[in-house]
C-alpha positions as CSV (number, residue, x, y, z in Angstrom):
1,M,21.2,-15.7,27.2
2,G,19.5,-12.5,28.3
3,T,18.0,-11.6,31.6
4,P,17.0,-14.4,34.0
5,A,13.3,-15.3,34.2
6,N,11.5,-13.1,36.8
7,P,7.7,-12.6,36.3
8,K,7.6,-9.6,38.6
9,K,10.3,-7.7,36.9
10,T,8.9,-4.7,35.0
11,R,11.9,-3.0,33.5
12,G,14.4,-4.8,31.3
13,A,12.4,-8.0,31.4
14,H,12.8,-10.6,28.8
15,R,10.3,-10.7,26.0
16,H,9.1,-14.2,26.9
17,D,8.1,-12.8,30.3
18,M,6.3,-9.8,28.9
19,L,4.7,-11.3,25.7
20,H,1.6,-12.8,27.4
21,K,1.0,-9.4,29.1
22,L,1.2,-7.5,25.9
23,E,-0.6,-9.8,23.6
24,P,-4.1,-8.2,24.0
25,R,-2.7,-4.7,23.3
26,I,-0.7,-6.0,20.3
27,D,-3.8,-7.7,18.9
28,I,-5.9,-4.5,19.3
29,Y,-3.2,-2.4,17.6
30,A,-2.8,-4.9,14.8
31,R,-6.6,-4.9,14.2
32,K,-6.6,-1.1,14.1
33,L,-3.7,-1.1,11.6
34,R,-5.5,-3.6,9.4
35,E,-8.7,-1.7,9.4
36,M,-6.9,1.6,8.6
37,Y,-4.9,-0.1,5.8
38,H,-8.1,-1.6,4.4
39,R,-10.1,1.6,4.6
40,E,-7.4,3.8,3.1
41,G,-6.1,1.3,0.6
42,T,-9.4,0.3,-1.0
43,I,-12.0,3.0,-0.3
44,P,-10.8,6.4,-1.5
45,T,-12.0,9.4,0.6
46,H,-12.5,11.5,-2.6
47,K,-12.8,11.0,-6.3
48,S,-9.7,11.7,-8.3
49,Y,-9.6,12.1,-12.1
50,L,-6.5,11.2,-14.0
51,D,-6.5,13.0,-17.3
52,P,-4.7,10.8,-19.9
53,V,-2.7,12.1,-22.8
54,R,-3.9,9.4,-25.2
55,E,-4.5,5.7,-25.5
56,R,-1.4,3.5,-25.5
57,Q,0.0,2.6,-28.9
58,P,2.3,-0.4,-29.7
59,T,5.2,2.1,-30.1
60,D,4.7,3.4,-26.5
61,T,7.5,1.3,-24.9
62,L,8.9,2.1,-21.5
63,E,12.0,3.6,-23.1
64,E,10.1,5.8,-25.5
65,C,7.7,7.0,-22.7
66,V,10.6,7.9,-20.4
67,K,12.2,9.9,-23.2
68,H,9.0,11.9,-23.6
69,K,8.3,12.1,-19.9
70,L,5.2,9.9,-20.1
71,I,4.0,7.0,-18.0
72,P,2.1,4.0,-19.5
73,G,-0.6,2.4,-17.4
74,I,-3.6,0.2,-17.4
75,V,-7.0,0.9,-15.9
76,T,-8.5,-2.4,-15.0
77,A,-12.2,-2.7,-15.5
78,R,-15.0,-4.9,-14.2
79,D,-16.1,-8.1,-16.0
80,E,-18.4,-6.5,-18.4
81,F,-15.9,-3.8,-19.5
82,A,-12.5,-3.9,-21.2
83,D,-9.3,-2.7,-19.7
84,W,-7.9,0.7,-20.9
85,D,-4.3,1.0,-21.9
86,M,-3.5,4.7,-21.5
87,V,-0.5,7.1,-21.3
88,W,-0.3,9.8,-18.7
89,H,2.0,12.8,-18.1
90,W,5.1,12.1,-16.0
91,R,3.8,13.9,-12.8
92,T,0.3,12.5,-12.9
93,P,0.8,9.8,-10.2
94,F,2.2,12.4,-7.8
């Protein structure tokens, strides 16, 4: 299936013929994407403050929070600190 094998063909060539030529460029592009994803996903460029409404109560279920346009969430802490269960306004994540 597909085009016949021809190593000198440059246009419409089969991927098996072109893959070994493109591997170095694909690897460089993948490395750049990984670095960008890691840099933007884990190290924020600026500090952001999320002002909570209150601490989360046992009555703050998902259904009740949606009725009042609130979002429950957890702020995970390091080993020496406890996690915070908080409730934020509906638009806070955006």
